[in-house]
C-alpha positions in Angstrom: 156.9 -52.8 -60.5 153.2 -50.7 -60.3 152.5 -47.5 -60.2 152.2 -47.3 -56.9 155.8 -47.9 -56.2 157.1 -45.8 -58.7 155.5 -42.9 -57.1 156.7 -43.3 -53.8 160.5 -43.6 -55.2 160.3 -40.5 -57.9 157.9 -38.3 -55.5 160.8 -37.5 -53.0 163.2 -37.5 -56.3 160.8 -35.0 -58.0 160.8 -32.4 -54.7 164.2 -32.5 -54.1 164.8 -31.4 -57.6 161.8 -28.8 -57.1 163.7 -27.4 -53.7 166.8 -27.2 -55.6 165.4 -25.3 -58.3 164.1 -22.8 -56.0 167.2 -22.4 -53.9 169.5 -21.7 -57.4 166.8 -19.1 -58.2 167.3 -17.6 -54.9 171.1 -17.5 -55.0 171.0 -15.9 -58.5 168.5 -13.6 -57.8 170.2 -12.3 -54.5 173.5 -12.0 -56.4 171.9 -9.8 -59.3 170.8 -7.4 -56.5 173.8 -7.2 -54.7 175.8 -6.6 -58.1 173.9 -3.3 -59.9 175.3 -3.2 -63.5 178.5 -0.8 -63.0 177.6 2.9 -64.3 180.9 2.7 -67.2 179.1 -0.4 -69.0 179.3 2.3 -71.9 182.9 3.8 -72.3 183.0 7.6 -71.4 184.1 9.9 -74.3 187.9 10.9 -74.1 188.0 14.2 -73.8 190.1 16.4 -75.9 193.0 19.0 -74.5 190.6 22.4 -74.0 193.2 25.2 -75.9 191.0 27.7 -75.5 189.6 29.2 -72.0 185.7 29.4 -71.8 184.5 31.7 -68.5 181.5 30.4 -67.3 179.3 32.9 -65.2 176.3 31.6 -62.8 173.2 34.7 -62.8 171.3 32.7 -60.4 169.0 29.8 -60.9 169.7 28.2 -64.1 170.8 31.0 -65.8 174.8 31.4 -67.3 176.8 33.1 -69.8 179.2 31.6 -71.0 182.1 33.2 -73.5 184.9 31.8 -75.3 186.9 34.4 -76.9 184.7 37.1 -78.5 181.7 34.9 -78.4 179.4 35.0 -75.5 176.2 32.3 -75.2 173.3 33.3 -72.7 171.6 30.1 -71.1 167.9 30.8 -69.5 168.5 34.6 -69.2 166.3 35.4 -66.4 167.6 38.8 -65.3 164.5 41.1 -64.3 162.5 39.7 -61.1 165.7 36.6 -60.6 166.2 37.3 -56.8 169.3 36.2 -57.0 170.4 37.7 -60.7 173.2 40.7 -59.6 172.8 42.3 -62.8 170.8 44.5 -65.1 169.6 43.3 -68.5 172.3 45.3 -69.9 174.8 44.5 -68.0 174.6 41.0 -69.9 175.3 42.5 -73.2 177.3 41.1 -75.5 175.4 38.3 -76.4 175.7 36.2 -79.5 173.8 33.4 -78.8 170.8 32.4 -76.6 169.4 28.9 -75.5 166.2 28.3 -73.5 165.7 25.2 -71.6 161.8 25.2 -70.6 159.1 27.3 -71.5 158.1 29.0 -67.9 159.2 32.9 -67.3 161.9 31.8 -65.2 163.8 30.5 -67.9 162.8 32.6 -71.1 163.2 35.1 -68.9 164.6 38.5 -70.7 164.8 36.5 -73.9 163.0 39.3 -76.4 164.6 42.4 -74.7 168.2 41.0 -75.2 167.7 39.5 -78.5 166.3 42.9 -79.9 169.4 44.6 -78.4 172.0 42.3 -79.4 170.4 40.8 -82.2 171.3 37.2 -80.8 170.3 33.8 -82.0 167.6 32.2 -80.2 168.0 28.7 -80.0 164.5 27.1 -78.4 161.4 24.8 -79.6 159.1 25.5 -82.1 156.7 26.1 -79.4 158.6 28.5 -77.3 159.9 30.2 -81.0 155.9 30.3 -81.4 155.6 31.9 -78.7 158.6 34.5 -78.8 157.3 35.7 -82.1 154.1 36.6 -81.1 155.9 38.4 -78.1 157.2 40.4 -80.6 160.8 39.1 -81.8 162.0 38.6 -85.6 162.1 35.6 -86.9 165.4 36.3 -87.9 166.5 36.1 -84.3 165.1 32.6 -83.9 167.0 29.7 -85.4 165.8 28.2 -88.8 163.3 31.5 -89.8 161.7 31.3 -86.4 160.6 27.9 -86.4 163.1 26.4 -83.7 164.6 23.0 -83.6 164.0 19.8 -81.6 165.6 17.1 -79.0 168.3 15.6 -81.4 169.0 18.4 -83.4 172.8 19.7 -83.5 173.4 23.1 -85.1 176.6 25.5 -85.4 176.2 28.9 -84.8 179.6 31.4 -85.2 181.3 28.4 -84.8 179.8 26.7 -81.9 178.2 23.6 -82.3 175.3 22.9 -79.7 173.2 19.8 -79.4 169.6 20.1 -78.1 169.2 17.1 -75.3 165.8 16.0 -73.1 165.0 16.6 -69.8 162.9 14.7 -67.2 160.6 17.7 -66.2 157.0 19.6 -67.3 157.0 22.8 -69.5 154.3 25.3 -69.8 155.0 25.6 -73.0 156.5 22.7 -75.4 159.1 20.2 -74.2 161.8 20.6 -71.5 165.4 20.4 -72.7 169.2 20.9 -72.0 172.0 21.4 -74.2 175.7 19.9 -75.3 177.9 23.2 -76.2 180.9 22.6 -77.7 183.2 25.9 -78.0 186.2 26.3 -80.5 189.0 25.3 -79.0 187.9 22.1 -77.7 185.8 23.0 -74.1 182.6 20.8 -73.5 179.8 22.0 -71.9 176.5 20.3 -70.5 173.6 22.5 -69.3 171.1 19.9 -67.8 168.0 22.2 -67.7 165.4 21.4 -65.2 165.6 17.3 -64.9 165.6 14.3 -63.3 168.2 11.8 -63.3 167.8 10.0 -66.5 169.7 6.7 -67.8 170.0 9.1 -70.9 173.0 10.6 -69.1 175.2 8.0 -69.5 174.8 8.1 -73.0 175.5 11.8 -73.0 178.8 10.5 -71.3 179.9 8.3 -74.1 179.2 10.4 -76.7 180.1 13.4 -76.1 183.4 14.6 -74.2 182.1 16.6 -71.3 184.7 19.0 -69.4 181.6 21.0 -67.3 178.4 19.9 -66.2 175.7 22.2 -65.2 173.3 20.5 -62.9 170.4 21.5 -60.6 169.8 20.3 -57.7 167.2 21.8 -55.8 164.9 18.7 -55.1 161.4 20.6 -56.2 160.9 19.8 -59.8 164.6 18.5 -60.5 167.3 16.9 -59.1 167.9 16.6 -55.5 171.7 16.9 -54.2 171.6 12.6 -54.2 169.8 12.2 -57.8 172.3 15.1 -59.0 175.6 13.2 -57.5 174.5 10.3 -58.8 174.1 11.7 -62.2 178.5 12.2 -62.3 178.8 8.5 -62.3 176.7 8.5 -65.9 177.8 12.0 -67.6 181.5 11.6 -66.1 182.3 15.0 -66.5 186.1 16.6 -65.5 184.0 19.5 -63.4 180.6 20.3 -62.0 178.9 23.4 -61.3 175.5 23.3 -59.5 172.4 25.6 -60.2 168.9 25.8 -59.4 169.3 26.0 -55.3 168.5 28.7 -52.9 166.1 31.1 -55.5 163.1 30.2 -53.7 162.4 29.0 -49.9 161.4 25.4 -51.0 164.4 24.9 -52.8 167.5 23.7 -51.4 169.4 26.5 -49.6 172.5 25.6 -50.6 175.0 23.4 -52.1 176.6 21.9 -49.0 174.8 18.5 -49.4 175.6 17.9 -52.9 179.5 18.7 -52.4 179.8 16.1 -50.0 177.5 13.6 -52.2 179.4 14.6 -55.3 183.1 13.6 -53.5 181.7 10.2 -52.4 179.7 9.2 -56.0 182.3 9.9 -58.2 185.9 11.7 -56.3 187.4 12.7 -60.0 185.3 15.1 -60.6 186.1 19.2 -59.2 183.1 20.6 -57.8 183.0 24.2 -58.0 180.2 26.2 -56.0 179.5 29.7 -57.7 177.9 32.6 -56.0 175.4 34.5 -58.4 177.2 36.7 -60.7 181.0 34.6 -59.9 182.6 33.1 -63.0 184.9 30.2 -63.2 187.3 30.1 -66.0 188.0 26.4 -67.7 191.3 26.8 -68.6 193.7 24.9 -71.0 194.9 21.9 -70.1 194.1 18.1 -70.5 191.0 17.0 -68.3 190.3 13.4 -67.3 
């Protein structure tokens, strides 16, 4: 049999094989597109029972005060000039710990005045720590002799364990951050800071037993309602409190859309929408 005869026989066979491989590739790719990796690829950390209640008070924008027994943690203490905040600077006393998520004035806020008046320890990045010292805050007020900490660090202050996490955002100074705060008695609170949705959130949900997540939903410089709702599939908290909305005209005016989308994304998560100045109490109990 000569080459011309072989070619007539094998070319059709080869063409059929190529077409079969192309069809198989299309089928496999289509199947992968329709079957995304589930959000629970990494198992969620089992949540220990909460034995000591924690009061969570929203002060507008990203500012919160968390109180567990006699210990008080304030996050992003923007009180003066905050159009949402219903209290004055002195009304926030006493304060034991201040956490700063960003170098912008709406996050640093009244840190210097509060720390000077109360002796609170400030947890922040080295760059923001340097700014605070330049503004007159004593190095004794800032963690690690005024030098600050960085992402990945976990510290213990007054029995409260605080881990600094990453946040997807820009910052006037240093890097934007979030915090995992673990109180004596088992309660764990995640303050996301100013951030977009991130695959890192799935890691946080797998290594920290998050009881309450404080999430931005503004849609400008942070997650919008949809992204924030989808982050619940990654973080898997028991409860969520939205923040960073209604402060300025370009932000989401309310949390209504987030509430609706959150229930669709993860119906197991209880959504609690606060008004500025209103508190939510994480009560003793067992949470999923």
